[in-house]
C-alpha positions, -999 to 999 in steps of 0.1 A, spaced: 0 0 0 14 34 -9 25 59 17 -1 87 19 8 123 12 4 149 39 -33 157 46 -44 186 24 -65 215 36 -101 216 25 -93 241 -2 -64 221 -14 -85 189 -16 -113 207 -35 -87 219 -60 -72 184 -63 -107 168 -68 -114 191 -97 -80 188 -113 -82 150 -113 -119 149 -122 -128 129 -91 -153 158 -88 -161 189 -108 -166 181 -145 -165 143 -143 -162 118 -171 -197 103 -167 -219 120 -193 -253 135 -185 -272 111 -207 -258 81 -188 -268 97 -155 -304 104 -167 -307 68 -181 -297 53 -148 -321 76 -129 -349 66 -152 -342 29 -149 -341 31 -111 -374 50 -111 -389 24 -134 -381 -4 -109 -350 -19 -124 -335 -36 -94 -300 -36 -109 -300 1 -102 -313 -2 -66 -279 -16 -55 -294 -39 -29 -318 -13 -14 -356 -18 -12 -369 14 -26 -405 3 -32 -425 28 -52 -411 58 -33 -389 70 -62 -411 62 -92 -407 98 -105 -373 102 -121 -375 140 -114 -376 132 -77 -344 112 -82 -328 140 -101 -337 165 -73 -319 143 -47 -289 139 -70 -286 176 -75 -289 182 -37 -265 155 -25 -242 149 -55 -242 181 -73 -254 172 -108 -272 198 -128 -308 203 -115 -320 214 -149 -344 187 -163 -339 201 -198 -301 194 -197 -303 160 -214 -268 154 -227 -232 165 -225 -212 174 -194 -225 167 -159 -209 175 -125 -202 164 -90 -199 193 -65 -165 189 -48 -177 208 -18 -204 181 -13 -177 155 -16 -156 171 12 -188 176 33 -195 139 30 -159 131 39 -163 152 70 -194 133 80 -176 100 73 -147 112 95 -172 115 124 -184 79 118 -148 67 118 -140 85 150 -169 68 167 -158 34 153 -123 40 167 -135 52 201 -158 21 204 -133 -3 189 -160 -15 165 -160 -44 142 -157 -29 107 -160 -46 73 -146 -31 41 -157 -41 6 -155 -28 -30 -170 -34 -64 -144 -10 -78 -111 -27 -69 -93 -9 -97 -101 25 -82 -111 24 -45 -91 -5 -31 -64 15 -15 -89 40 1 -105 10 19 -71 -6 27 -56 25 43 -88 31 63 -88 -5 76 -51 -2 86 -57 30 104 -87 16 123 -69 -16 132 -41 5 147 -67 21 170 -80 -12 182 -109 -19 158 -115 -55 146 -114 -57 108 -140 -84 101 -126 -115 84 -148 -129 57 -157 -166 60 -139 -190 36 -157 -206 7 -182 -179 -1 -197 -178 -36 -219 -152 -54 -227 -143 -90 -206 -172 -104 -175 -160 -85 -157 -163 -52 -160 -137 -24 -128 -133 -4 -106 -106 11 -76 -89 -6 -57 -67 18 -86 -65 43 -111 -56 16 -138 -80 4 -140 -84 -34 -156 -106 -60 -132 -128 -80 -138 -146 -113 -112 -163 -133 -83 -150 -112 -95 -114 -118 -109 -90 -93 -143 -81 -106 -161 -47 -110 -196 -54 -97 -227 -35 -87 -244 -66 -73 -256 -69 -36 -252 -106 -37 -215 -108 -26 -223 -87 5 -254 -109 12 -231 -139 10 -207 -124 36 -234 -115 61 -253 -148 57 -219 -166 61 -211 -148 93 -246 -157 107 -242 -194 97 -208 -194 115 -224 -179 146 -201 -148 143 -213 -113 150 -222 -90 121 -201 -59 116 -209 -27 135 -199 -7 105 -195 -13 68 -175 9 45 -181 0 9 -196 10 -25 -222 -2 -50 -244 -31 -40 -220 -41 -12 -230 -9 6 -267 -10 -4 -271 -46 9 -254 -38 42 -275 -7 48 -306 -26 39 -297 -52 65 -297 -25 92 -259 -22 95 -243 13 99 -229 19 64 -208 45 46 -208 42 8 -189 58 -21 -210 65 -52 -207 80 -86 -232 104 -101 -247 76 -122 -254 54 -91 -283 72 -75 -295 45 -51 -270 51 -24 -278 88 -23 -315 79 -20 -305 55 8 -288 83 27 -318 106 21 -340 79 37 -316 72 65 -307 37 54 -270 47 49 -252 70 73 -232 87 46 -229 85 8 -197 101 -6 -201 115 -41 -171 110 -64 -160 95 -97 -152 60 -85 -127 51 -112 -105 79 -125 -72 75 -145 -50 66 -116 -58 51 -82 -31 74 -67 -54 103 -74 -75 91 -44 -45 93 -20 -50 130 -10 -87 123 -4 -78 93 19 -52 114 38 -78 142 43 -104 116 56 -81 99 80 -67 132 93 -102 145 99 -110 113 117 -80 117 139 -65 85 125 -33 97 110 -1 95 131 
């Protein structure tokens, strides 16, 4: 795992997020965002990311309104294609809220589970946070052996649960790998996590099961933002979840851990 840079100030981090397109003018186009909002509203469970949304978000304009408020996409319903945005100030606000959750976890020496459906982008964010919490006495939950989901294996790589198929770590939005972990822990008579830090369906499934959950989400993945709006997730952090280099996330990680009192 790389050595993190010194923690940036808020202003420095905002500038970094915009320059690296983690936030600001992100790569995900407007038409892709709106397509996903529409499919979620139409009841396509692939876009619910493990949450049970019922018919509460059947109007895609309601989804757009939440995404404008919590992620920073354009709130103009007539903006149908081209550039869309994530507000970097909202990203840092969410990191500050997450820092409060991590401080609580460290103070209580909680059991914490990390998981990612974006191993090519967010793996080291999770790994560094797990290492910092372990150093403060937290238990990093060990995933049971032999778990399977979605025609793949569910296991841990550097403290982070992932889905593996054909010797490749898999990009997945599915909630099934997290369901396999939580069901496996219960079968083994082991306690469930006190806190989950994850993304995609890994986070949605954990939140839906009633576990305190922090999730990372891109502007084309509205479900976790709706989950936060409804109180199912504690925090959803808006960001482009797979930019050109995973090293671009290092200043974000340093800021988060510093704000949580976990650096040094």
